[in-house]
Backbone as ProteinMPNN parsed JSONL, in Angstrom:
{"seq_chain_A": "XXXXXXXXXXXXXXXXXXXXXXXXXXXXXXXXXXXXXXXXXXXXXXXXXXXXXXXXXXXXXXXXXXXXXXXXXXXXXXXXXXXXXXXXXXXXXXXXXXXXXXXXXXXXXXXXX", "coords_chain_A": {"N_chain_A": [[112.43, 30.962, 99.034], [109.851, 29.029, 97.838], [106.701, 27.538, 98.614], [104.667, 24.86, 97.599], [101.248, 24.394, 97.315], [98.327, 22.415, 96.892], [95.016, 23.181, 96.282], [91.8, 22.19, 96.872], [88.604, 23.075, 96.096], [85.429, 22.737, 97.264], [82.125, 23.367, 96.699], [78.845, 23.556, 97.879], [75.379, 23.761, 97.432], [72.957, 25.015, 99.759], [70.288, 24.743, 99.389], [67.673, 23.065, 97.488], [68.559, 22.51, 94.104], [70.702, 21.259, 95.447], [73.299, 21.295, 94.307], [76.711, 20.429, 93.588], [80.003, 21.711, 93.239], [83.328, 21.29, 92.179], [86.555, 22.51, 92.29], [89.981, 22.755, 91.452], [93.151, 24.126, 92.343], [96.483, 25.501, 92.268], [98.828, 26.855, 94.584], [101.568, 28.962, 95.048], [103.573, 29.849, 97.602], [105.289, 31.996, 99.882], [106.828, 32.209, 103.149], [104.646, 33.764, 105.407], [102.914, 34.478, 103.451], [99.629, 34.742, 101.989], [96.914, 32.623, 100.971], [94.449, 30.776, 99.009], [91.591, 31.748, 98.193], [88.78, 33.136, 99.857], [85.446, 33.365, 99.636], [82.996, 35.514, 100.757], [80.113, 37.188, 102.121], [78.81, 40.138, 103.59], [76.426, 42.106, 105.466], [73.846, 43.445, 103.423], [74.932, 42.376, 101.12], [77.645, 43.069, 100.947], [80.857, 42.712, 99.755], [83.196, 40.731, 101.318], [85.539, 39.43, 100.745], [88.454, 37.456, 101.271], [91.404, 35.761, 102.326], [91.837, 32.283, 102.925], [93.964, 30.977, 104.171], [97.199, 31.325, 105.78], [100.622, 31.049, 105.37], [102.672, 30.231, 107.91], [105.045, 29.088, 108.986], [107.96, 27.365, 107.852], [109.385, 24.234, 107.872], [111.845, 21.571, 107.814], [110.475, 19.132, 107.5], [107.768, 19.675, 107.625], [105.043, 22.103, 107.382], [103.618, 25.032, 108.89], [100.416, 26.221, 109.022], [98.095, 28.857, 109.22], [94.632, 29.184, 109.647], [91.653, 30.945, 108.548], [89.499, 32.696, 110.857], [86.803, 32.086, 110.527], [86.64, 29.563, 109.557], [86.349, 26.016, 110.036], [88.254, 23.342, 111.093], [88.272, 20.065, 109.859], [88.087, 16.916, 111.538], [89.96, 17.442, 113.634], [91.174, 18.699, 116.65], [90.373, 21.856, 117.304], [92.785, 24.244, 117.721], [93.461, 27.061, 119.887], [94.929, 29.043, 118.588], [94.415, 28.68, 115.901], [96.059, 27.226, 114.152], [97.611, 24.756, 112.091], [99.697, 21.912, 111.632], [101.241, 20.585, 108.804], [102.354, 17.811, 107.085], [104.499, 16.86, 104.304], [102.734, 15.994, 101.371], [100.453, 15.518, 102.835], [97.058, 16.202, 103.77], [94.684, 18.702, 104.819], [91.377, 19.504, 105.738], [89.038, 22.143, 105.657], [86.046, 23.75, 106.666], [83.643, 26.158, 105.619], [80.892, 27.516, 106.848], [79.14, 29.636, 106.789], [78.219, 31.007, 104.63], [76.306, 31.764, 101.63], [76.299, 29.388, 100.298], [77.54, 26.162, 101.29], [80.994, 25.542, 101.934], [83.999, 23.767, 101.377], [87.424, 23.576, 101.887], [90.22, 21.92, 100.867], [93.504, 21.495, 101.605], [96.673, 20.573, 100.383], [99.949, 19.912, 101.148], [102.478, 20.115, 98.952], [105.232, 20.398, 98.664], [108.563, 21.931, 98.567], [109.547, 24.438, 96.246]], "CA_chain_A": [[111.966, 29.607, 98.818], [108.389, 28.976, 97.737], [106.047, 26.284, 98.989], [103.573, 24.553, 96.688], [100.044, 23.788, 97.882], [97.19, 22.146, 96.021], [93.789, 23.541, 96.991], [90.574, 21.671, 96.252], [87.462, 23.841, 96.589], [84.135, 22.081, 97.091], [81.021, 24.257, 97.059], [77.572, 22.848, 97.802], [74.226, 24.602, 97.735], [72.171, 24.666, 100.94], [68.893, 24.556, 98.985], [67.546, 22.259, 96.268], [68.824, 21.1, 93.831], [71.879, 20.799, 96.191], [74.387, 21.036, 93.37], [78.084, 20.527, 94.06], [81.03, 22.017, 92.252], [84.674, 21.064, 92.699], [87.609, 23.156, 91.503], [91.325, 22.604, 92.013], [94.121, 25.154, 91.969], [97.758, 25.427, 92.963], [99.307, 28.128, 95.123], [102.984, 29.043, 95.398], [103.544, 30.811, 98.7], [106.455, 32.15, 100.752], [106.448, 32.391, 104.553], [103.872, 34.984, 105.628], [102.0, 34.68, 102.337], [98.233, 34.314, 102.123], [96.453, 31.888, 99.798], [93.138, 30.14, 99.134], [90.556, 32.789, 98.251], [87.582, 32.816, 100.636], [84.355, 34.253, 99.224], [81.965, 35.695, 101.786], [79.368, 38.43, 101.979], [78.261, 40.672, 104.819], [75.11, 42.735, 105.335], [73.587, 44.121, 102.15], [75.789, 41.745, 100.113], [78.951, 43.716, 100.863], [81.869, 41.693, 99.52], [84.217, 40.689, 102.362], [86.482, 38.394, 100.342], [89.781, 37.456, 101.87], [92.124, 34.523, 102.099], [91.538, 31.259, 103.921], [95.15, 30.457, 104.833], [98.452, 32.059, 105.811], [101.764, 30.186, 105.669], [103.339, 30.818, 109.07], [106.385, 28.566, 109.253], [108.421, 26.279, 106.981], [110.402, 23.39, 108.487], [112.362, 20.584, 106.864], [109.546, 18.023, 107.273], [106.373, 20.111, 107.684], [104.761, 23.538, 107.389], [102.558, 25.455, 109.812], [99.473, 27.079, 108.311], [97.023, 29.428, 110.031], [93.403, 29.296, 108.859], [90.767, 32.053, 108.884], [88.684, 32.464, 112.058], [85.467, 31.594, 110.189], [86.746, 28.178, 109.091], [86.415, 24.941, 111.018], [89.067, 22.245, 110.576], [87.633, 18.764, 110.025], [88.86, 15.843, 112.171], [91.093, 18.027, 114.338], [90.775, 19.541, 117.771], [90.74, 23.21, 116.894], [93.57, 24.969, 118.726], [93.084, 28.457, 120.093], [95.617, 29.936, 117.661], [93.947, 28.348, 114.554], [97.192, 26.783, 113.338], [97.765, 23.314, 111.909], [100.953, 21.463, 111.064], [100.946, 19.694, 107.687], [103.537, 17.163, 106.509], [104.462, 16.797, 102.845], [101.708, 15.117, 100.774], [99.341, 15.382, 103.776], [95.979, 17.162, 103.518], [93.775, 19.149, 105.878], [90.138, 20.058, 105.199], [88.381, 23.17, 106.458], [84.712, 24.095, 106.173], [83.098, 27.491, 105.825], [79.46, 27.22, 106.918], [78.395, 30.868, 107.044], [77.887, 31.676, 103.39], [75.109, 31.415, 100.881], [76.503, 27.968, 100.056], [78.575, 25.566, 102.118], [82.255, 25.425, 101.207], [85.085, 23.037, 102.015], [88.719, 23.764, 101.242], [91.173, 20.878, 101.232], [94.834, 21.9, 101.159], [97.696, 19.529, 100.419], [101.315, 20.443, 101.071], [103.15, 19.354, 97.901], [106.678, 20.478, 98.816], [109.249, 23.186, 98.29], [109.924, 24.604, 94.831]], "C_chain_A": [[110.434, 29.622, 98.836], [107.901, 27.576, 98.096], [104.861, 26.093, 98.059], [102.447, 23.847, 97.44], [99.057, 23.496, 96.764], [95.945, 22.432, 96.849], [92.607, 23.007, 96.207], [89.398, 22.391, 96.905], [86.167, 23.104, 96.25], [83.062, 23.039, 97.578], [79.723, 23.487, 96.872], [76.441, 23.773, 98.232], [73.487, 24.074, 98.966], [70.727, 24.321, 100.563], [68.838, 23.695, 97.726], [67.902, 23.092, 95.055], [70.102, 20.564, 94.473], [73.049, 20.454, 95.278], [75.743, 21.238, 94.031], [78.977, 20.958, 92.908], [82.39, 21.853, 92.927], [85.667, 21.701, 91.738], [88.93, 22.927, 92.214], [92.22, 23.719, 91.506], [95.41, 24.899, 92.737], [98.128, 26.821, 93.452], [100.783, 27.99, 95.468], [103.106, 30.186, 96.397], [104.883, 30.836, 99.427], [105.948, 32.37, 102.174], [105.786, 33.755, 104.732], [102.863, 35.257, 104.538], [100.614, 34.113, 102.596], [97.81, 33.619, 100.837], [95.095, 31.261, 100.071], [92.03, 31.151, 99.293], [89.316, 32.29, 98.991], [86.513, 33.833, 100.281], [83.306, 34.306, 100.317], [81.326, 37.059, 101.615], [78.796, 38.838, 103.327], [76.871, 41.225, 104.586], [75.022, 43.478, 104.012], [74.513, 43.646, 101.035], [77.106, 42.481, 99.893], [80.001, 42.613, 100.76], [82.977, 41.801, 100.572], [85.27, 39.635, 102.035], [87.825, 38.573, 101.032], [90.465, 36.155, 101.511], [91.884, 33.564, 103.25], [92.755, 30.892, 104.758], [96.318, 31.429, 104.767], [99.554, 31.071, 106.17], [102.59, 30.861, 106.756], [104.797, 30.396, 109.171], [106.7, 27.419, 108.294], [109.541, 25.542, 107.705], [110.843, 22.337, 107.477], [111.345, 19.486, 106.546], [108.069, 18.413, 107.318], [106.278, 21.636, 107.582], [103.674, 23.805, 108.42], [101.715, 26.487, 109.08], [98.415, 27.562, 109.294], [95.796, 29.584, 109.142], [92.523, 30.416, 109.404], [89.861, 31.689, 110.06], [87.28, 31.952, 111.754], [85.475, 30.168, 109.642], [86.797, 27.222, 110.268], [87.212, 23.801, 110.406], [88.369, 20.932, 110.872], [88.602, 17.779, 110.674], [90.088, 16.349, 112.914], [90.556, 18.835, 115.502], [91.29, 20.94, 117.479], [91.525, 23.908, 118.005], [93.136, 26.426, 118.796], [93.728, 29.386, 119.068], [95.29, 29.645, 116.198], [95.085, 27.948, 113.631], [97.226, 25.26, 113.269], [99.127, 23.05, 111.278], [100.617, 20.441, 109.981], [102.26, 19.142, 107.141], [103.391, 17.099, 104.997], [103.534, 15.689, 102.377], [100.566, 14.79, 101.735], [98.321, 16.477, 103.469], [95.245, 17.514, 104.802], [92.565, 19.774, 105.204], [89.523, 21.03, 106.181], [87.03, 23.491, 105.827], [84.353, 25.523, 106.536], [81.575, 27.347, 105.726], [78.584, 28.453, 107.004], [77.933, 31.565, 105.79], [76.566, 31.243, 102.797], [75.11, 29.931, 100.533], [77.541, 27.466, 101.042], [79.847, 25.419, 101.297], [83.252, 24.642, 102.047], [86.338, 23.277, 101.198], [89.665, 22.698, 101.778], [92.533, 21.304, 100.694], [95.796, 20.737, 101.344], [99.049, 20.195, 100.233], [102.104, 19.565, 100.11], [104.667, 19.401, 98.008], [107.234, 21.845, 98.498], [109.626, 23.246, 96.816], [110.913, 25.75, 94.69]], "O_chain_A": [[109.816, 30.167, 99.751], [108.598, 26.58, 97.903], [104.135, 27.042, 97.762], [102.665, 22.838, 98.111], [98.966, 24.252, 95.797], [95.833, 21.977, 97.987], [92.429, 23.325, 95.031], [89.218, 22.324, 98.121], [85.859, 22.879, 95.079], [83.082, 23.472, 98.73], [79.516, 22.843, 95.844], [76.527, 24.468, 99.244], [73.399, 22.867, 99.189], [70.022, 23.676, 101.34], [69.817, 23.598, 96.987], [67.568, 24.275, 95.0], [70.56, 19.491, 94.078], [73.709, 19.431, 95.464], [75.911, 22.089, 94.905], [78.734, 20.613, 91.752], [82.576, 22.225, 94.086], [85.626, 21.463, 90.531], [88.985, 22.908, 93.444], [92.066, 24.196, 90.381], [95.423, 24.172, 93.73], [97.793, 27.828, 92.828], [101.195, 27.019, 96.102], [102.79, 31.335, 96.091], [105.534, 29.801, 99.568], [104.775, 32.682, 102.379], [106.301, 34.772, 104.267], [102.039, 36.163, 104.667], [100.45, 33.135, 103.325], [98.275, 33.965, 99.751], [94.64, 31.215, 101.214], [91.568, 31.395, 100.407], [88.863, 31.165, 98.778], [86.648, 35.019, 100.583], [82.79, 33.276, 100.751], [81.919, 37.971, 101.039], [78.355, 37.996, 104.109], [76.207, 40.856, 103.617], [75.999, 44.062, 103.544], [74.843, 44.404, 100.123], [77.623, 42.512, 98.777], [80.028, 41.693, 101.577], [83.62, 42.843, 100.696], [85.833, 39.016, 102.939], [88.26, 39.686, 101.328], [90.138, 35.526, 100.505], [91.746, 33.977, 104.401], [92.613, 30.533, 105.927], [96.426, 32.241, 103.847], [99.442, 30.34, 107.154], [103.143, 31.94, 106.543], [105.678, 31.222, 109.408], [105.833, 26.611, 107.964], [110.532, 26.152, 108.106], [110.263, 22.234, 106.396], [111.347, 18.957, 105.434], [107.204, 17.572, 107.074], [107.274, 22.352, 107.681], [102.906, 22.911, 108.776], [102.226, 27.492, 108.584], [97.901, 26.786, 110.1], [95.903, 30.061, 108.013], [92.631, 30.791, 110.572], [89.498, 30.527, 110.239], [86.622, 31.427, 112.653], [84.422, 29.63, 109.301], [87.234, 27.582, 111.361], [86.885, 23.337, 109.313], [87.923, 20.7, 111.996], [89.8, 17.804, 110.39], [91.153, 15.737, 112.829], [89.584, 19.575, 115.352], [92.498, 21.171, 117.417], [91.0, 24.138, 119.095], [92.52, 26.949, 117.867], [93.142, 30.409, 118.711], [95.84, 30.308, 115.318], [95.076, 28.295, 112.45], [96.918, 24.567, 114.239], [99.638, 23.854, 110.498], [99.81, 19.538, 110.203], [103.163, 19.898, 106.782], [102.292, 17.262, 104.467], [103.545, 14.583, 102.919], [99.789, 13.872, 101.473], [98.676, 17.545, 102.971], [95.194, 16.724, 105.745], [92.704, 20.491, 104.213], [89.489, 20.778, 107.386], [86.891, 23.502, 104.604], [84.704, 26.027, 107.603], [81.039, 27.086, 104.649], [77.388, 28.332, 107.269], [77.31, 32.623, 105.873], [75.816, 30.464, 103.385], [74.057, 29.295, 100.48], [78.331, 28.247, 101.572], [79.781, 25.195, 100.088], [83.344, 24.822, 103.262], [86.32, 23.191, 99.971], [89.881, 22.59, 102.985], [92.708, 21.458, 99.485], [95.735, 20.013, 102.337], [99.263, 20.946, 99.28], [102.372, 18.402, 100.41], [105.335, 18.511, 97.483], [106.5, 22.788, 98.203], [109.981, 22.233, 96.214], [111.353, 26.053, 93.582]]}, "name": "protein", "num_of_chains": 1, "seq": "XXXXXXXXXXXXXXXXXXXXXXXXXXXXXXXXXXXXXXXXXXXXXXXXXXXXXXXXXXXXXXXXXXXXXXXXXXXXXXXXXXXXXXXXXXXXXXXXXXXXXXXXXXXXXXXXX"}
């Protein structure tokens, strides 16, 4: 059974002209699957790309998603295990503040497919 998520990626420059870009994508994921590409760079511009989210658990009325340790969930007391429960058609926003540009990822649980 696959789960459908909509991911809205907002990227904003830290320096003038402070341009914003918004992209949307869909992800079909099974339990344990990773989704939501996270672009980041280490020392000497070494590419450390990974994924922002992992689908941990699927229940009849909600899913449990774990987010990357470098993300901060907006409007939520961040639990120690970095997991959030999301009901169908509900969204959660996470920010990544450590890159060349600021990034926010908003995921919406669309349902089972």
